[in-house]
C-alpha positions as CSV (number, residue, x, y, z in Angstrom):
1,C,95.2,93.0,107.5
2,K,99.4,94.1,107.4
3,Q,100.0,91.5,111.2
4,Y,97.6,89.5,110.0
5,L,99.5,88.4,106.6
6,W,102.7,88.6,108.7
7,K,100.9,86.1,111.3
8,L,100.6,83.8,108.0
9,L,103.9,83.0,106.7
10,L,105.8,82.4,110.1
11,S,103.1,80.3,111.0
12,G,103.7,78.3,106.8
13,E,100.0,79.2,106.4
14,S,99.9,81.4,103.8
15,P,99.4,81.3,100.5
16,V,102.2,83.3,99.4
17,E,105.4,83.5,100.7
18,F,105.4,87.2,99.8
19,K,108.6,89.4,100.9
20,E,106.8,92.8,101.6
21,L,103.1,94.3,101.8
22,G,101.4,97.3,101.2
23,R,98.8,99.3,99.4
24,W,99.1,100.0,95.8
25,W,97.1,102.3,94.0
26,G,97.7,104.3,90.2
27,T,96.0,103.9,86.8
28,D,94.5,100.6,85.7
29,P,95.7,99.4,82.5
30,S,92.5,97.5,81.0
31,T,90.1,99.9,82.1
32,H,91.9,103.5,82.4
33,S,91.3,104.8,86.0
34,Q,91.8,105.2,89.1
35,A,92.5,101.5,90.7
36,E,93.4,100.8,94.9
37,I,94.4,98.3,96.5
38,D,94.1,98.4,100.2
39,I,97.3,95.4,101.0
40,M,99.3,93.1,98.8
41,G,102.4,91.4,98.2
42,E,104.4,90.2,95.9
43,Q,106.2,86.1,95.4
44,D,107.6,87.2,92.4
45,K,106.3,88.5,88.9
46,D,104.3,84.9,88.6
47,T,102.9,85.6,91.8
48,A,100.9,88.1,94.0
49,L,98.4,88.2,97.0
50,F,95.7,91.0,96.9
51,G,93.1,91.7,99.2
52,E,90.7,94.4,100.6
53,C,90.8,95.2,104.3
54,K,87.3,95.4,106.0
55,W,86.6,96.2,110.0
């Protein structure tokens, strides 16, 4: 997933201009349960890309 998203970014095809990509896990404040996001890229405090990787 990471390599594919980096390729999209470098070719100008990514909808979000992120600077880093990675996983995220923690407590979801709305449900108070554990949550895990396979891949996340943040552009700024208002714009981010969230995804689930399936192969």
